PQR file with spaces between the fields and no chain letter, atoms N, CA, C, O and H, PARSE charges and radii, in Angstrom:
ATOM       1  N    MET     1     -66.353   -6.049  -50.226 -0.4000 1.5000
ATOM       2  CA   MET     1     -66.445   -4.920  -49.324 -0.0000 2.0000
ATOM       3  C    MET     1     -67.151   -3.803  -50.054  0.5500 1.7000
ATOM       4  O    MET     1     -67.149   -3.763  -51.285 -0.5500 1.4000
ATOM       5  N    HIS     2     -67.746   -2.910  -49.324 -0.4000 1.5000
ATOM       6  CA   HIS     2     -68.436   -1.762  -49.909 -0.0000 2.0000
ATOM       7  C    HIS     2     -67.616   -0.521  -49.620  0.5500 1.7000
ATOM       8  O    HIS     2     -67.342   -0.197  -48.464 -0.5500 1.4000
ATOM       9  H    HIS     2     -67.748   -2.942  -48.324  0.4000 1.0000
ATOM      10  N    LEU     3     -67.232    0.166  -50.671 -0.4000 1.5000
ATOM      11  CA   LEU     3     -66.377    1.342  -50.568 -0.0000 2.0000
ATOM      12  C    LEU     3     -67.210    2.586  -50.799  0.5500 1.7000
ATOM      13  O    LEU     3     -67.841    2.737  -51.845 -0.5500 1.4000
ATOM      14  H    LEU     3     -67.455   -0.097  -51.609  0.4000 1.0000
ATOM      15  N    HIS     4     -67.212    3.477  -49.816 -0.4000 1.5000
ATOM      16  CA   HIS     4     -67.917    4.743  -49.939 -0.0000 2.0000
ATOM      17  C    HIS     4     -66.905    5.827  -50.247  0.5500 1.7000
ATOM      18  O    HIS     4     -65.823    5.868  -49.662 -0.5500 1.4000
ATOM      19  H    HIS     4     -66.699    3.354  -48.966  0.4000 1.0000
ATOM      20  N    ASN     5     -67.259    6.683  -51.149 -0.4000 1.5000
ATOM      21  CA   ASN     5     -66.456    7.839  -51.484 -0.0000 2.0000
ATOM      22  C    ASN     5     -67.466    8.934  -51.776  0.5500 1.7000
ATOM      23  O    ASN     5     -68.527    8.649  -52.333 -0.5500 1.4000
ATOM      24  H    ASN     5     -68.138    6.650  -51.624  0.4000 1.0000
ATOM      25  N    PRO     6     -67.174   10.167  -51.422 -0.5600 1.5000
ATOM      26  CA   PRO     6     -68.166   11.213  -51.669  0.2800 2.0000
ATOM      27  C    PRO     6     -68.650   11.275  -53.115  0.5500 1.7000
ATOM      28  O    PRO     6     -69.758   11.751  -53.361 -0.5500 1.4000
ATOM      29  N    LYS     7     -67.865   10.815  -54.065 -0.4000 1.5000
ATOM      30  CA   LYS     7     -68.262   10.903  -55.467 -0.0000 2.0000
ATOM      31  C    LYS     7     -68.851    9.618  -56.019  0.5500 1.7000
ATOM      32  O    LYS     7     -69.512    9.644  -57.058 -0.5500 1.4000
ATOM      33  H    LYS     7     -66.965   10.428  -53.865  0.4000 1.0000
ATOM      34  N    ARG     8     -68.625    8.477  -55.341 -0.4000 1.5000
ATOM      35  CA   ARG     8     -69.106    7.205  -55.896 -0.0000 2.0000
ATOM      36  C    ARG     8     -69.108    6.112  -54.839  0.5500 1.7000
ATOM      37  O    ARG     8     -68.404    6.203  -53.833 -0.5500 1.4000
ATOM      38  H    ARG     8     -68.089    8.455  -54.498  0.4000 1.0000
ATOM      39  N    ASP     9     -69.903    5.083  -55.074 -0.4000 1.5000
ATOM      40  CA   ASP     9     -69.882    3.868  -54.273 -0.0000 2.0000
ATOM      41  C    ASP     9     -69.364    2.755  -55.168  0.5500 1.7000
ATOM      42  O    ASP     9     -69.756    2.656  -56.331 -0.5500 1.4000
ATOM      43  H    ASP     9     -70.475    5.009  -55.890  0.4000 1.0000
ATOM      44  N    VAL    10     -68.481    1.911  -54.629 -0.4000 1.5000
ATOM      45  CA   VAL    10     -67.852    0.856  -55.415 -0.0000 2.0000
ATOM      46  C    VAL    10     -67.877   -0.423  -54.598  0.5500 1.7000
ATOM      47  O    VAL    10     -67.664   -0.396  -53.386 -0.5500 1.4000
ATOM      48  H    VAL    10     -68.162    1.991  -53.685  0.4000 1.0000
ATOM      49  N    GLU    11     -68.136   -1.540  -55.256 -0.4000 1.5000
ATOM      50  CA   GLU    11     -68.011   -2.848  -54.629 -0.0000 2.0000
ATOM      51  C    GLU    11     -66.661   -3.431  -55.023  0.5500 1.7000
ATOM      52  O    GLU    11     -66.326   -3.482  -56.206 -0.5500 1.4000
ATOM      53  H    GLU    11     -68.308   -1.563  -56.241  0.4000 1.0000
ATOM      54  N    VAL    12     -65.881   -3.873  -54.029 -0.4000 1.5000
ATOM      55  CA   VAL    12     -64.555   -4.426  -54.264 -0.0000 2.0000
ATOM      56  C    VAL    12     -64.472   -5.758  -53.532  0.5500 1.7000
ATOM      57  O    VAL    12     -64.922   -5.871  -52.392 -0.5500 1.4000
ATOM      58  H    VAL    12     -66.153   -3.832  -53.067  0.4000 1.0000
ATOM      59  N    SER    13     -63.901   -6.760  -54.177 -0.4000 1.5000
ATOM      60  CA   SER    13     -63.756   -8.068  -53.537 -0.0000 2.0000
ATOM      61  C    SER    13     -62.546   -8.081  -52.626  0.5500 1.7000
ATOM      62  O    SER    13     -61.496   -7.533  -52.965 -0.5500 1.4000
ATOM      63  H    SER    13     -63.535   -6.668  -55.103  0.4000 1.0000
ATOM      64  N    GLY    14     -62.694   -8.706  -51.471 -0.4000 1.5000
ATOM      65  CA   GLY    14     -61.606   -8.853  -50.528 -0.0000 2.0000
ATOM      66  C    GLY    14     -61.239  -10.317  -50.428  0.5500 1.7000
ATOM      67  O    GLY    14     -61.811  -11.126  -51.158 -0.5500 1.4000
ATOM      68  H    GLY    14     -63.547   -9.151  -51.197  0.4000 1.0000
ATOM      69  N    PRO    15     -60.327  -10.696  -49.575 -0.5600 1.5000
ATOM      70  CA   PRO    15     -59.546   -9.799  -48.727  0.2800 2.0000
ATOM      71  C    PRO    15     -58.522   -9.009  -49.542  0.5500 1.7000
ATOM      72  O    PRO    15     -58.036   -9.445  -50.586 -0.5500 1.4000
ATOM      73  N    LEU    16     -58.223   -7.825  -49.008 -0.4000 1.5000
ATOM      74  CA   LEU    16     -57.326   -6.909  -49.695 -0.0000 2.0000
ATOM      75  C    LEU    16     -56.711   -5.986  -48.660  0.5500 1.7000
ATOM      76  O    LEU    16     -57.408   -5.510  -47.763 -0.5500 1.4000
ATOM      77  H    LEU    16     -58.618   -7.472  -48.160  0.4000 1.0000
ATOM      78  N    ARG    17     -55.431   -5.729  -48.769 -0.4000 1.5000
ATOM      79  CA   ARG    17     -54.775   -4.782  -47.862 -0.0000 2.0000
ATOM      80  C    ARG    17     -55.108   -3.357  -48.294  0.5500 1.7000
ATOM      81  O    ARG    17     -55.331   -3.091  -49.475 -0.5500 1.4000
ATOM      82  H    ARG    17     -54.865   -6.116  -49.498  0.4000 1.0000
ATOM      83  N    VAL    18     -55.137   -2.455  -47.333 -0.4000 1.5000
ATOM      84  CA   VAL    18     -55.478   -1.056  -47.598 -0.0000 2.0000
ATOM      85  C    VAL    18     -54.585   -0.473  -48.690  0.5500 1.7000
ATOM      86  O    VAL    18     -55.090    0.151  -49.623 -0.5500 1.4000
ATOM      87  H    VAL    18     -54.956   -2.671  -46.374  0.4000 1.0000
ATOM      88  N    ASN    19     -53.278   -0.662  -48.592 -0.4000 1.5000
ATOM      89  CA   ASN    19     -52.361   -0.115  -49.598 -0.0000 2.0000
ATOM      90  C    ASN    19     -52.687   -0.633  -50.999  0.5500 1.7000
ATOM      91  O    ASN    19     -52.594    0.109  -51.977 -0.5500 1.4000
ATOM      92  H    ASN    19     -52.868   -1.169  -47.834  0.4000 1.0000
ATOM      93  N    ASP    20     -53.070   -1.909  -51.091 -0.4000 1.5000
ATOM      94  CA   ASP    20     -53.410   -2.487  -52.392 -0.0000 2.0000
ATOM      95  C    ASP    20     -54.706   -1.893  -52.927  0.5500 1.7000
ATOM      96  O    ASP    20     -54.821   -1.631  -54.125 -0.5500 1.4000
ATOM      97  H    ASP    20     -53.147   -2.511  -50.297  0.4000 1.0000
ATOM      98  N    LEU    21     -55.679   -1.681  -52.051 -0.4000 1.5000
ATOM      99  CA   LEU    21     -56.941   -1.070  -52.467 -0.0000 2.0000
ATOM     100  C    LEU    21     -56.711    0.345  -52.999  0.5500 1.7000
ATOM     101  O    LEU    21     -57.210    0.705  -54.064 -0.5500 1.4000
ATOM     102  H    LEU    21     -55.586   -1.894  -51.079  0.4000 1.0000
ATOM     103  N    VAL    22     -55.960    1.131  -52.255 -0.4000 1.5000
ATOM     104  CA   VAL    22     -55.691    2.513  -52.655 -0.0000 2.0000
ATOM     105  C    VAL    22     -54.963    2.535  -53.997  0.5500 1.7000
ATOM     106  O    VAL    22     -55.285    3.348  -54.863 -0.5500 1.4000
ATOM     107  H    VAL    22     -55.554    0.838  -51.389  0.4000 1.0000
ATOM     108  N    SER    23     -53.993    1.656  -54.172 -0.4000 1.5000
ATOM     109  CA   SER    23     -53.248    1.574  -55.421 -0.0000 2.0000
ATOM     110  C    SER    23     -54.163    1.149  -56.563  0.5500 1.7000
ATOM     111  O    SER    23     -54.105    1.719  -57.652 -0.5500 1.4000
ATOM     112  H    SER    23     -53.731    0.996  -53.468  0.4000 1.0000
ATOM     113  N    GLN    24     -55.005    0.151  -56.318 -0.4000 1.5000
ATOM     114  CA   GLN    24     -55.935   -0.346  -57.327 -0.0000 2.0000
ATOM     115  C    GLN    24     -56.890    0.758  -57.797  0.5500 1.7000
ATOM     116  O    GLN    24     -57.302    0.773  -58.957 -0.5500 1.4000
ATOM     117  H    GLN    24     -55.053   -0.312  -55.433  0.4000 1.0000
ATOM     118  N    LEU    25     -57.237    1.670  -56.903 -0.4000 1.5000
ATOM     119  CA   LEU    25     -58.132    2.774  -57.238 -0.0000 2.0000
ATOM     120  C    LEU    25     -57.397    3.951  -57.879  0.5500 1.7000
ATOM     121  O    LEU    25     -58.018    4.938  -58.275 -0.5500 1.4000
ATOM     122  H    LEU    25     -56.903    1.658  -55.961  0.4000 1.0000
ATOM     123  N    GLY    26     -56.066    3.838  -57.977 -0.4000 1.5000
ATOM     124  CA   GLY    26     -55.278    4.891  -58.610 -0.0000 2.0000
ATOM     125  C    GLY    26     -55.094    6.117  -57.732  0.5500 1.7000
ATOM     126  O    GLY    26     -54.906    7.227  -58.230 -0.5500 1.4000
ATOM     127  H    GLY    26     -55.562    3.037  -57.656  0.4000 1.0000
ATOM     128  N    LEU    27     -55.149    5.905  -56.406 -0.4000 1.5000
ATOM     129  CA   LEU    27     -55.000    7.011  -55.468 -0.0000 2.0000
ATOM     130  C    LEU    27     -53.630    6.964  -54.807  0.5500 1.7000
ATOM     131  O    LEU    27     -52.973    5.923  -54.796 -0.5500 1.4000
ATOM     132  H    LEU    27     -55.301    5.003  -56.002  0.4000 1.0000
ATOM     133  N    SER    28     -53.209    8.084  -54.262 -0.4000 1.5000
ATOM     134  CA   SER    28     -51.960    8.156  -53.517 -0.0000 2.0000
ATOM     135  C    SER    28     -52.258    7.911  -52.043  0.5500 1.7000
ATOM     136  O    SER    28     -53.129    8.568  -51.473 -0.5500 1.4000
ATOM     137  H    SER    28     -53.744    8.929  -54.271  0.4000 1.0000
ATOM     138  N    ARG    29     -51.552    6.981  -51.423 -0.4000 1.5000
ATOM     139  CA   ARG    29     -51.781    6.650  -50.008 -0.0000 2.0000
ATOM     140  C    ARG    29     -51.580    7.866  -49.114  0.5500 1.7000
ATOM     141  O    ARG    29     -52.262    8.002  -48.098 -0.5500 1.4000
ATOM     142  H    ARG    29     -50.844    6.447  -51.887  0.4000 1.0000
ATOM     143  N    GLU    30     -50.659    8.748  -49.474 -0.4000 1.5000
ATOM     144  CA   GLU    30     -50.387    9.933  -48.658 -0.0000 2.0000
ATOM     145  C    GLU    30     -51.499   10.976  -48.781  0.5500 1.7000
ATOM     146  O    GLU    30     -51.575   11.897  -47.968 -0.5500 1.4000
ATOM     147  H    GLU    30     -50.105    8.637  -50.299  0.4000 1.0000
ATOM     148  N    ALA    31     -52.356   10.840  -49.784 -0.4000 1.5000
ATOM     149  CA   ALA    31     -53.376   11.848  -50.049 -0.0000 2.0000
ATOM     150  C    ALA    31     -54.765   11.474  -49.522  0.5500 1.7000
ATOM     151  O    ALA    31     -55.700   12.270  -49.612 -0.5500 1.4000
ATOM     152  H    ALA    31     -52.294   10.091  -50.445  0.4000 1.0000
ATOM     153  N    VAL    32     -54.899   10.251  -48.966 -0.4000 1.5000
ATOM     154  CA   VAL    32     -56.221    9.815  -48.507 -0.0000 2.0000
ATOM     155  C    VAL    32     -56.168    9.176  -47.124  0.5500 1.7000
ATOM     156  O    VAL    32     -55.142    8.648  -46.695 -0.5500 1.4000
ATOM     157  H    VAL    32     -54.139    9.604  -48.892  0.4000 1.0000
ATOM     158  N    LEU    33     -57.304    9.243  -46.446 -0.4000 1.5000
ATOM     159  CA   LEU    33     -57.518    8.523  -45.192 -0.0000 2.0000
ATOM     160  C    LEU    33     -58.478    7.389  -45.495  0.5500 1.7000
ATOM     161  O    LEU    33     -59.458    7.579  -46.215 -0.5500 1.4000
ATOM     162  H    LEU    33     -58.137    9.673  -46.794  0.4000 1.0000
ATOM     163  N    VAL    34     -58.208    6.218  -44.955 -0.4000 1.5000
ATOM     164  CA   VAL    34     -59.088    5.075  -45.144 -0.0000 2.0000
ATOM     165  C    VAL    34     -59.730    4.771  -43.794  0.5500 1.7000
ATOM     166  O    VAL    34     -59.044    4.581  -42.789 -0.5500 1.4000
ATOM     167  H    VAL    34     -57.412    6.064  -44.370  0.4000 1.0000
ATOM     168  N    ILE    35     -61.065    4.729  -43.795 -0.4000 1.5000
ATOM     169  CA   ILE    35     -61.832    4.583  -42.563 -0.0000 2.0000
ATOM     170  C    ILE    35     -62.696    3.332  -42.661  0.5500 1.7000
ATOM     171  O    ILE    35     -63.435    3.147  -43.628 -0.5500 1.4000
ATOM     172  H    ILE    35     -61.622    4.884  -44.611  0.4000 1.0000
ATOM     173  N    ARG    36     -62.591    2.468  -41.636 -0.4000 1.5000
ATOM     174  CA   ARG    36     -63.443    1.277  -41.531 -0.0000 2.0000
ATOM     175  C    ARG    36     -64.309    1.481  -40.299  0.5500 1.7000
ATOM     176  O    ARG    36     -63.806    1.544  -39.177 -0.5500 1.4000
ATOM     177  H    ARG    36     -61.991    2.618  -40.850  0.4000 1.0000
ATOM     178  N    GLY    37     -65.614    1.583  -40.518 -0.4000 1.5000
ATOM     179  CA   GLY    37     -66.509    1.894  -39.400 -0.0000 2.0000
ATOM     180  C    GLY    37     -66.203    3.296  -38.913  0.5500 1.7000
ATOM     181  O    GLY    37     -66.354    4.268  -39.654 -0.5500 1.4000
ATOM     182  H    GLY    37     -66.022    1.531  -41.429  0.4000 1.0000
ATOM     183  N    ASP    38     -65.772    3.399  -37.659 -0.4000 1.5000
ATOM     184  CA   ASP    38     -65.417    4.696  -37.074 -0.0000 2.0000
ATOM     185  C    ASP    38     -63.916    4.848  -36.856  0.5500 1.7000
ATOM     186  O    ASP    38     -63.480    5.770  -36.166 -0.5500 1.4000
ATOM     187  H    ASP    38     -65.649    2.610  -37.057  0.4000 1.0000
ATOM     188  N    SER    39     -63.119    3.948  -37.440 -0.4000 1.5000
ATOM     189  CA   SER    39     -61.682    3.949  -37.164 -0.0000 2.0000
ATOM     190  C    SER    39     -60.847    4.107  -38.428  0.5500 1.7000
ATOM     191  O    SER    39     -61.154    3.532  -39.472 -0.5500 1.4000
ATOM     192  H    SER    39     -63.472    3.199  -38.001  0.4000 1.0000
ATOM     193  N    LEU    40     -59.779    4.905  -38.309 -0.4000 1.5000
ATOM     194  CA   LEU    40     -58.789    4.978  -39.377 -0.0000 2.0000
ATOM     195  C    LEU    40     -58.040    3.651  -39.413  0.5500 1.7000
ATOM     196  O    LEU    40     -57.788    3.044  -38.372 -0.5500 1.4000
ATOM     197  H    LEU    40     -59.530    5.373  -37.461  0.4000 1.0000
ATOM     198  N    VAL    41     -57.686    3.205  -40.609 -0.4000 1.5000
ATOM     199  CA   VAL    41     -56.923    1.966  -40.711 -0.0000 2.0000
ATOM     200  C    VAL    41     -55.586    2.242  -41.391  0.5500 1.7000
ATOM     201  O    VAL    41     -55.473    3.139  -42.227 -0.5500 1.4000
ATOM     202  H    VAL    41     -57.890    3.698  -41.455  0.4000 1.0000
ATOM     203  N    THR    42     -54.592    1.470  -41.026 -0.4000 1.5000
ATOM     204  CA   THR    42     -53.245    1.628  -41.569 -0.0000 2.0000
ATOM     205  C    THR    42     -53.133    0.933  -42.921  0.5500 1.7000
ATOM     206  O    THR    42     -53.991    0.131  -43.290 -0.5500 1.4000
ATOM     207  H    THR    42     -54.684    0.742  -40.347  0.4000 1.0000
ATOM     208  N    GLY    43     -52.088    1.244  -43.642 -0.4000 1.5000
ATOM     209  CA   GLY    43     -51.876    0.701  -44.969 -0.0000 2.0000
ATOM     210  C    GLY    43     -51.740   -0.797  -45.026  0.5500 1.7000
ATOM     211  O    GLY    43     -52.050   -1.405  -46.050 -0.5500 1.4000
ATOM     212  H    GLY    43     -51.391    1.896  -43.342  0.4000 1.0000
ATOM     213  N    ASP    44     -51.276   -1.421  -43.930 -0.4000 1.5000
ATOM     214  CA   ASP    44     -51.098   -2.869  -43.936 -0.0000 2.0000
ATOM     215  C    ASP    44     -52.307   -3.624  -43.384  0.5500 1.7000
ATOM     216  O    ASP    44     -52.271   -4.852  -43.297 -0.5500 1.4000
ATOM     217  H    ASP    44     -51.024   -0.926  -43.098  0.4000 1.0000
ATOM     218  N    ALA    45     -53.373   -2.918  -43.009 -0.4000 1.5000
ATOM     219  CA   ALA    45     -54.578   -3.566  -42.486 -0.0000 2.0000
ATOM     220  C    ALA    45     -55.258   -4.358  -43.596  0.5500 1.7000
ATOM     221  O    ALA    45     -55.299   -3.930  -44.749 -0.5500 1.4000
ATOM     222  H    ALA    45     -53.402   -1.921  -43.080  0.4000 1.0000
ATOM     223  N    LYS    46     -55.794   -5.530  -43.225 -0.4000 1.5000
ATOM     224  CA   LYS    46     -56.486   -6.377  -44.192 -0.0000 2.0000
ATOM     225  C    LYS    46     -57.977   -6.051  -44.157  0.5500 1.7000
ATOM     226  O    LYS    46     -58.595   -6.012  -43.093 -0.5500 1.4000
ATOM     227  H    LYS    46     -55.760   -5.879  -42.288  0.4000 1.0000
ATOM     228  N    LEU    47     -58.538   -5.819  -45.335 -0.4000 1.5000
ATOM     229  CA   LEU    47     -59.963   -5.527  -45.467 -0.0000 2.0000
ATOM     230  C    LEU    47     -60.658   -6.772  -45.996  0.5500 1.7000
ATOM     231  O    LEU    47     -60.144   -7.451  -46.885 -0.5500 1.4000
ATOM     232  H    LEU    47     -58.037   -5.851  -46.200  0.4000 1.0000
ATOM     233  N    ASP    48     -61.828   -7.064  -45.445 -0.4000 1.5000
ATOM     234  CA   ASP    48     -62.585   -8.244  -45.851 -0.0000 2.0000
ATOM     235  C    ASP    48     -63.832   -7.856  -46.629  0.5500 1.7000
ATOM     236  O    ASP    48     -64.195   -6.682  -46.692 -0.5500 1.4000
ATOM     237  H    ASP    48     -62.245   -6.512  -44.723  0.4000 1.0000
ATOM     238  N    ASP    49     -64.487   -8.854  -47.220 -0.4000 1.5000
ATOM     239  CA   ASP    49     -65.683   -8.623  -48.030 -0.0000 2.0000
ATOM     240  C    ASP    49     -66.796   -7.907  -47.273  0.5500 1.7000
ATOM     241  O    ASP    49     -67.539   -7.129  -47.871 -0.5500 1.4000
ATOM     242  H    ASP    49     -64.192   -9.808  -47.168  0.4000 1.0000
ATOM     243  N    HIS    50     -66.926   -8.149  -45.990 -0.4000 1.5000
ATOM     244  CA   HIS    50     -68.039   -7.569  -45.223 -0.0000 2.0000
ATOM     245  C    HIS    50     -67.760   -6.145  -44.721  0.5500 1.7000
ATOM     246  O    HIS    50     -68.648   -5.521  -44.141 -0.5500 1.4000
ATOM     247  H    HIS    50     -66.322   -8.781  -45.504  0.4000 1.0000
ATOM     248  N    ASP    51     -66.552   -5.623  -44.932 -0.4000 1.5000
ATOM     249  CA   ASP    51     -66.184   -4.300  -44.418 -0.0000 2.0000
ATOM     250  C    ASP    51     -66.848   -3.176  -45.204  0.5500 1.7000
ATOM     251  O    ASP    51     -66.988   -3.250  -46.424 -0.5500 1.4000
ATOM     252  H    ASP    51     -65.830   -6.130  -45.404  0.4000 1.0000
ATOM     253  N    ASP    52     -67.247   -2.151  -44.491 -0.4000 1.5000
ATOM     254  CA   ASP    52     -67.724   -0.901  -45.078 -0.0000 2.0000
ATOM     255  C    ASP    52     -66.588    0.103  -44.938  0.5500 1.7000
ATOM     256  O    ASP    52     -66.180    0.417  -43.820 -0.5500 1.4000
ATOM     257  H    ASP    52     -67.133   -2.091  -43.500  0.4000 1.0000
ATOM     258  N    ILE    53     -66.078    0.604  -46.039 -0.4000 1.5000
ATOM     259  CA   ILE    53     -64.891    1.448  -46.061 -0.0000 2.0000
ATOM     260  C    ILE    53     -65.243    2.808  -46.640  0.5500 1.7000
ATOM     261  O    ILE    53     -66.021    2.911  -47.588 -0.5500 1.4000
ATOM     262  H    ILE    53     -66.409    0.348  -46.948  0.4000 1.0000
ATOM     263  N    GLU    54     -64.664    3.840  -46.063 -0.4000 1.5000
ATOM     264  CA   GLU    54     -64.798    5.176  -46.625 -0.0000 2.0000
ATOM     265  C    GLU    54     -63.400    5.729  -46.878  0.5500 1.7000
ATOM     266  O    GLU    54     -62.501    5.581  -46.051 -0.5500 1.4000
ATOM     267  H    GLU    54     -64.031    3.756  -45.293  0.4000 1.0000
ATOM     268  N    ILE    55     -63.233    6.363  -48.025 -0.4000 1.5000
ATOM     269  CA   ILE    55     -61.954    6.988  -48.354 -0.0000 2.0000
ATOM     270  C    ILE    55     -62.192    8.488  -48.438  0.5500 1.7000
ATOM     271  O    ILE    55     -63.055    8.957  -49.180 -0.5500 1.4000
ATOM     272  H    ILE    55     -63.963    6.483  -48.697  0.4000 1.0000
ATOM     273  N    ARG    56     -61.409    9.228  -47.665 -0.4000 1.5000
ATOM     274  CA   ARG    56     -61.526   10.687  -47.646 -0.0000 2.0000
ATOM     275  C    ARG    56     -60.184   11.321  -47.967  0.5500 1.7000
ATOM     276  O    ARG    56     -59.134   10.788  -47.608 -0.5500 1.4000
ATOM     277  H    ARG    56     -60.707    8.847  -47.063  0.4000 1.0000
ATOM     278  N    PRO    57     -60.224   12.455  -48.644 -0.5600 1.5000
ATOM     279  CA   PRO    57     -58.960   13.145  -48.927  0.2800 2.0000
ATOM     280  C    PRO    57     -58.376   13.735  -47.652  0.5500 1.7000
ATOM     281  O    PRO    57     -59.108   14.167  -46.762 -0.5500 1.4000
ATOM     282  N    VAL    58     -57.064   13.747  -47.575 -0.4000 1.5000
ATOM     283  CA   VAL    58     -56.380   14.384  -46.459 -0.0000 2.0000
ATOM     284  C    VAL    58     -56.477   15.887  -46.670  0.5500 1.7000
ATOM     285  O    VAL    58     -56.160   16.399  -47.744 -0.5500 1.4000
ATOM     286  H    VAL    58     -56.469   13.395  -48.298  0.4000 1.0000
ATOM     287  N    ILE    59     -56.912   16.572  -45.648 -0.4000 1.5000
ATOM     288  CA   ILE    59     -56.987   18.029  -45.698 -0.0000 2.0000
ATOM     289  C    ILE    59     -56.093   18.552  -44.595  0.5500 1.7000
ATOM     290  O    ILE    59     -56.267   18.221  -43.422 -0.5500 1.4000
ATOM     291  H    ILE    59     -57.169   16.155  -44.776  0.4000 1.0000
ATOM     292  N    SER    60     -55.141   19.366  -44.982 -0.4000 1.5000
ATOM     293  CA   SER    60     -54.231   19.896  -43.971 -0.0000 2.0000
ATOM     294  C    SER    60     -54.346   21.408  -43.942  0.5500 1.7000
ATOM     295  O    SER    60     -54.710   22.050  -44.928 -0.5500 1.4000
ATOM     296  H    SER    60     -54.999   19.635  -45.935  0.4000 1.0000
ATOM     297  N    GLY    61     -54.036   21.932  -42.830 -0.4000 1.5000
ATOM     298  CA   GLY    61     -54.037   23.376  -42.657 -0.0000 2.0000
ATOM     299  C    GLY    61     -52.959   23.714  -41.651  0.5500 1.7000
ATOM     300  O    GLY    61     -52.262   22.835  -41.144 -0.5500 1.4000
ATOM     301  H    GLY    61     -53.740   21.411  -42.029  0.4000 1.0000
ATOM     302  N    GLY    62     -52.839   24.935  -41.384 -0.4000 1.5000
ATOM     303  CA   GLY    62     -51.818   25.321  -40.425 -0.0000 2.0000
ATOM     304  C    GLY    62     -52.064   26.735  -39.975  0.5500 1.7000
ATOM     305  O    GLY    62     -53.058   27.369  -40.329 -0.5500 1.4000
ATOM     306  H    GLY    62     -53.405   25.649  -41.796  0.4000 1.0000
ATOM     307  N    ALA    63     -51.162   27.191  -39.211 -0.4000 1.5000
ATOM     308  CA   ALA    63     -51.256   28.555  -38.712 -0.0000 2.0000
ATOM     309  C    ALA    63     -51.084   29.530  -39.865  0.5500 1.7000
ATOM     310  O    ALA    63     -50.400   29.248  -40.848 -0.5500 1.4000
ATOM     311  H    ALA    63     -50.355   26.676  -38.922  0.4000 1.0000
ATOM     312  N    GLN    64     -51.710   30.660  -39.720 -0.4000 1.5000
ATOM     313  CA   GLN    64     -51.546   31.704  -40.730 -0.0000 2.0000
ATOM     314  C    GLN    64     -50.128   32.258  -40.653  0.5500 1.7000
ATOM     315  O    GLN    64     -49.529   32.300  -39.579 -0.5500 1.4000
ATOM     316  H    GLN    64     -52.266   30.889  -38.921  0.4000 1.0000
ATOM     317  N    PRO    65     -49.601   32.678  -41.786 -0.5600 1.5000
ATOM     318  CA   PRO    65     -48.286   33.331  -41.750  0.2800 2.0000
ATOM     319  C    PRO    65     -48.351   34.580  -40.875  0.5500 1.7000
ATOM     320  O    PRO    65     -49.403   35.208  -40.761 -0.5500 1.4000
ATOM     321  N    ARG    66     -47.247   34.931  -40.272 -0.4000 1.5000
ATOM     322  CA   ARG    66     -47.212   36.084  -39.369 -0.0000 2.0000
ATOM     323  C    ARG    66     -47.794   37.334  -40.015  0.5500 1.7000
ATOM     324  O    ARG    66     -48.514   38.091  -39.365 -0.5500 1.4000
ATOM     325  H    ARG    66     -46.392   34.421  -40.365  0.4000 1.0000
ATOM     326  N    SER    67     -47.484   37.555  -41.301 -0.4000 1.5000
ATOM     327  CA   SER    67     -47.966   38.761  -41.976 -0.0000 2.0000
ATOM     328  C    SER    67     -49.492   38.781  -42.075  0.5500 1.7000
ATOM     329  O    SER    67     -50.098   39.853  -42.077 -0.5500 1.4000
ATOM     330  H    SER    67     -46.899   36.939  -41.830  0.4000 1.0000
ATOM     331  N    ALA    68     -50.112   37.610  -42.157 -0.4000 1.5000
ATOM     332  CA   ALA    68     -51.565   37.536  -42.275 -0.0000 2.0000
ATOM     333  C    ALA    68     -52.249   37.795  -40.932  0.5500 1.7000
ATOM     334  O    ALA    68     -53.434   38.129  -40.898 -0.5500 1.4000
ATOM     335  H    ALA    68     -49.620   36.739  -42.155  0.4000 1.0000
ATOM     336  N    ARG    69     -51.506   37.643  -39.815 -0.4000 1.5000
ATOM     337  CA   ARG    69     -52.084   37.877  -38.500 -0.0000 2.0000
ATOM     338  C    ARG    69     -51.906   39.320  -38.053  0.5500 1.7000
ATOM     339  O    ARG    69     -52.316   39.691  -36.953 -0.5500 1.4000
ATOM     340  H    ARG    69     -50.544   37.372  -39.843  0.4000 1.0000
ATOM     341  N    GLY    70     -51.313   40.109  -38.883 -0.4000 1.5000
ATOM     342  CA   GLY    70     -51.115   41.505  -38.526 -0.0000 2.0000
ATOM     343  C    GLY    70     -49.862   41.760  -37.711  0.5500 1.7000
ATOM     344  O    GLY    70     -49.731   42.806  -37.075 -0.5500 1.4000
ATOM     345  H    GLY    70     -50.980   39.807  -39.777  0.4000 1.0000
ATOM     346  N    ALA    71     -48.928   40.797  -37.726 -0.4000 1.5000
ATOM     347  CA   ALA    71     -47.684   40.984  -36.984 -0.0000 2.0000
ATOM     348  C    ALA    71     -46.830   42.053  -37.659  0.5500 1.7000
ATOM     349  O    ALA    71     -46.853   42.211  -38.880 -0.5500 1.4000
ATOM     350  H    ALA    71     -49.034   39.947  -38.242  0.4000 1.0000
ATOM     351  N    ARG    72     -46.098   42.762  -36.863 -0.4000 1.5000
ATOM     352  CA   ARG    72     -45.186   43.769  -37.407 -0.0000 2.0000
ATOM     353  C    ARG    72     -43.788   43.210  -37.470  0.5500 1.7000
ATOM     354  O    ARG    72     -43.365   42.461  -36.589 -0.5500 1.4000
ATOM     355  H    ARG    72     -46.079   42.635  -35.871  0.4000 1.0000
ATOM     356  N    PRO    73     -43.060   43.582  -38.532 -0.5600 1.5000
ATOM     357  CA   PRO    73     -41.676   43.071  -38.659  0.2800 2.0000
ATOM     358  C    PRO    73     -40.772   43.582  -37.568  0.5500 1.7000
ATOM     359  O    PRO    73     -39.588   43.245  -37.537 -0.5500 1.4000
């Protein structure tokens, strides 16, 4: 399979489950999204040699704290 990452491209032999791939790369499953084609894949999904995979970091955000929005106590 061909693994795309913003910092590097890696060739990895399959079949391999997503969780095993992430672990093999030394990444935390909770910290990354694994994308095959245009779809997110779950940790138990099996990846094959012909798959093109992208791993992206999870980016979270949220509402600003009340004080940052100018709310009064």
